[in-house]
N, C-alpha and C positions, 0 to 999 in steps of 0.2 A: 250089618246089624239090622234086624227087622223092627220096624216101628209098630207098636201095639195099636190095634184098632180101638175105636170107642167101645165096642162090645167087649173086647178083651180086657180093657181097663175096668169096665163096669163089673165084669165077672171077678176079676182079681180083687177089687175093692170089697165085693160081697163075700169073698172067701177069707179076707183078712180082718176087716174092721169089726164085724160082729163078734169075733173071737178074741179081741183084745179085752183083757179082763175088765177095765173100767167102762169100756163101751158095752160089754155084755151086761154088766151090772146096771147101767143106765138105760139099756134097751135101745141104744143108738142103731139106726137102720140106714142102709144106703138106698137113696131114691134115684140118683142119677150120677153118672161119672163119665168123664172123657179126658182127653189130653189137657192137663192143667186146670181141670175144674171138677168140682165134687159138690153134691147136694146130699145132706144127711137129715134125718129126722130124730128128734129127741121126744119120745112120748111122755105125756104128763103122767106122773104117779105120785102117790103120797110120800114115797121114799125120797124124792128129790125136792120136797117143799122146804124152803128156807124159813118161812114165817108161817107157823101153824094157824095164826089168827086170820091171815089173809089168803093162805093157800098159794102164795107166789113161789115160783121155782127159785131155788138157791142159785146165786151167781156163779158158784163153783161148777155146777152142772152145765150152765151156759158157756162158761169158759172152756170146759172140757169139750163140749160140742164144737166150738169154734176153733180151738187148737187142733182138734182131730180133722175137721174139714179143711182147714188151711194146710196142715201138715201133709195130708194125703193128696191134696191138690198140687202141692209143691212136688211131691214124689212123682206124681203122674205127668208132670211137665217135662221130666227127663226122658231120654231115649230108653233107658232101662230103669225100672222101679228100684229105688234104693233108699235106705234110711237117710233121713234128712232131719237132724235134731233142731229143735226150736232155739233160735237165738234171741228173738224178741217177739212179744205178743202184746198188743195194745187193744183194749176193748173200750169203746165209748158206748155207754148205756143210754138209750134214748127214752125208754119207758120200761115198766115192769112187764114181764110175761103174764098173760092172763091165766088165772087159775083154770084148770081143766082142759087146757088146749096144748097140743103138741107144738114144739118149736122146730122150725126148719132152719138149718144152717147151710148156707150156700157160700162157696169159696172159689176163688180163681187165682192162679199164678199169673201175674201180669209182666214179670220180668225175671229172666234167668241169666245170671252171670256165671263166671268161672267158679266163684266161691259161695255165692248167696242166691237164694230163690226168694223173690218178693211176692207176697200174696195179700189179698184183701177179701173180706167176707162180710156177710150180713146175716143177722138172725131175725126171723119174723114168724108170725103165725100164717098158716096156709091161707092163701087168698088175700093176705094183708101185707104184701111186700112193700107197698107204698107207706106203711106205718111200721118201720123197723123197730125191733126191740133193741138191737145193738148193731154197730158197725165195728169191724176190727181190721187191723193190719198186722201182719206177722212176717218175720224173716226167718229163713231156714238155711242151715249150713249144708253145702255140698261137700260130702266126704271124698277124700282122695280115693280113686277106684281101687288102689292097692290095699287100702284099709277095709273096704267093703268086700272086695273079691280077691282073696289071697292068691298069689301065684302058686304054681306047682311046687316050687322050692320052699315056699312058706308053709304050704299045707303038708309037706312031707316031714316037717319038724315035729 
């Protein structure tokens, strides 16, 4: 089994993430990717504002950013990219996102077990990583390879 290079992972993430419907609608873009790590950008737009009086981004858009970043970081931590459903996602908001600014979502898989992938992430404005908008931790299920890649006998049915 060949291990994917950092460039291969980056290209695959660019070919997948922007075409997931909710990522497409939010305009989420891949900035960087490697084995077990991913950085995404959520551009500011009026469509994702949660409070029209202040212009602050809706928490659901930030949750989507971080779930996507952590989920794909989890997938890329495996030898072969495979679907890894979210088991748990916790986000601790530190402050509001500033109106008019894109949000960067950075995630890493820090432990991979036989059945679970553990990730953590941070959301921040560009150049302001030391002033995070949010921190998160998330766990993702590793699916049985037979569920993800059917054997010949299963695919013949």
